[in-house]
C-alpha angles and dihedrals in degrees: 000000000000143000129246086243092063095049125097106269143183129198123227119195105156108123110206133169108289110253118233091241093057095053091045091054094052090048091056090051090050097048095045093047087065099031094052091059095040089053091048091048089051101049104026137058121232091269090056098253118136122251097241148113124319096238139036119175127188135053097265118084107043090102096052104073091050087055095063092058105025096105094059095088090039088054090052091050089053090050108283123143127290088236093062091051094049090048090051088058095051090048094049090052091047097048090046093053093043094053090044088059091047085056106245103095118067125184089357093302135091104276091219137343138117127288095249088064095036087052092055097048093041092062090077089054096040090055092059085071089064094043097052123344092190098071105115096205090058091049096049091044091052094053091047094047090048087050091062088065108033097054098258097112116080095204100045104051095173094139130077103196094187095057095026096231139128103237101226141014085235111062143139145126092332094049131244119348103219094168120045121202136214089251092053091069098028099109094045100052099096092047090050090051085084097048134092112275110267092225134036096225102057104137112255096357123124103240091206098044130095097232123088116162100225084158089067108087096216093051089044091055090050090051095049093050092053092045091055094045100044112015112029098075132058136018133314133186090249089073090072085085087082089074087078091059090052093048087048089054091045092053088057101042111017088220109155095217089078094051090046092052092053091049094045095048093047091048089052089058091047088054094050090049091053091049090052096055100264098312119106108239115230098212132042125181127231087259088058094250122140113248092001096155095028105066089270094298117144092210130056098067129135111289086357141137091306115021132086105341105358125216093000092072089058103037095054096055090041089055095042094050095044091049090048091050090048092050092049094049109018087232113130091196086085087074093064096096093054088042093052094054094048089051094045091056092043087054090058094052124128132192121245123172091346093308128117110231131190127197116260101185137035118213128184085268095051141261117356141157099060116203143165115282117254114230093209096089094054088046092055089052097044091049088068105027101039083207120151090220088065091045087053089050090055092049099049113122090352111206100215093182090061103034111026092083137037113278110218091179089067096211139107107163115135097021096062141023089259142037145191134242133176095047090294106127111128105073092122091046094053089049090052088053093050091050088059095254105108112041094169092056097102097055092037097052092043091052090046090053093047088052091049094047090050089051091048093051091049090050100051091045090059115115090238088061095052104126091206095060107021121103105250089185096058096098138343090251089079084082087075099048098102094055089045096049100037116123092204097114106157106152095112094045091048097048098043101041100038098035100231140090114274113267120276104269095225096066109304115143118237106269118182144137100261147011130191142222132200102238095200095044095040091220136112125275138038117315120255109286096015122120128189134200125186105198103165137040133184134165090263106027152007143213121234138174123203119193127192103208093184108096091194111046133049122227138205119213125193108208114205122198105236129356087266097038088251094139131067120222104223097182143356126206124195109212107303097338123119113280119260116225110235109165100184145060098282142049129174123226116198109207118195116220107291094004128146123208122198107197136191111193127194114211142191102207123216093007092138137047108256116260146155091243116143126197086264106032131051104211094210090057093071124122120288113257120271113253122220130212123287104234 
């Protein structure tokens, strides 16, 4: 490829008082470099397997162990230690082997589950592309996993190319799961006892209540019968999460078949929405008909407009797929499906107590469960479009009591038609900062993350959370303990350094304005001692401050336009100096010891196809896949 010495470069030598945000960033890096390893030492063996029970039945849960450790390779890509990255690889292999032995993972991928949960577990794997695109195992796995969904794999026939549909809501490396068994849901029953009933006609169950006795065998049998009659066959919007897997494969290979699949599948859902009068249907039969197994109703599907979470389960995958298509093409018209559903719900709003509320669920009688609108969907779209119309979508009915200040609790379920998981709860607050309305946000969110990290460390160190002595069989919720106890809280680092909202937890790729490389170490991430803050974004530029907090050693930072190198940097201006012409994805900034560089960058966004290229490695030049025997 190239070397940092041949890239356009500028030198910064001004020594200014170190800003609070820069010191806080470097403190988070220092704490997580140690805490990540301590957490891994406490809960995993040397081979990466988890210290846990000897059996785990059912399809739910294979995603959860990955979630506790998935931010480790992302943290490395931001500038975390090499040791954290190496340990993350050992843990991914260990979890994959362990859940293969339990019986749910097959050929290194979940045998069958839905795309909300695939999306969660896949993030761990996706972040390896940002950490090191030259690993042959990752490249080959990516091709194989994508093959489960584009028709290339003979065993996993999830894709109907003619009708452009994924054949079931429950899919994976064994293909579509048209019939679900009592064991499939066995480990999740007591959790679902406190959920809305999945069907309106369950005998003796309040269809509006949040109690459904899955633990009762008779009720469980009624639920399974209806699942297999109405929800186990055909396509659902949640499956649009598979577009992230295809963009991931494209970023490794540059092969157009992956881009074509994303555009084709998204177009199929656009057509279904048009056929349904402008509302995206939540269940499509194997013949391509809306409501084929649901008495012709466009609502009532698996993870649809009603159960279990309502509109949230459609709006997220619509945003994720639209953003993926826009990144692949640079064409913002691919956001239209997500935009249309946000506008549709807003058009159904009503005012209560001075607040604008939108419906979250659709029942047989119509729209119900009115809540405040969540800004995050508009933020995801604005992040790529930079269009004022998407900023306005984010600002509609703004709930200031929820989004005007940093939320250290990281949740929003129940109050809005959206929510957050994985210590990712300040998307709206970051957007408010980027719009110039929250100048104290960087320091506040970094302090909040540091406090949360300290609380997480104290919690996992408790004797009751010792994996060697705790009762792993006491309840099914122990499957979530790693994601509940993890110290890997990186929202503030991600937002502030990259200049974008943190990825959608249920399988969105990390899309932002920049990423960085350590020129001396020839590795991803900010060099040791360097902090970064993106505080302004426009359609053709950005403002960025780099601070070398190390008063002894100089540093060289390679700035890349876009996490996937999709943007060209046309110019870079240091302070009031004359701009330097760049004209490519990368520019090097040489920071003297203790120096601060205030940069204004001109950009031509989406000038390049997205890739995992680094300044030293062209991702598409990797080795050809290994071929097995033809038996």
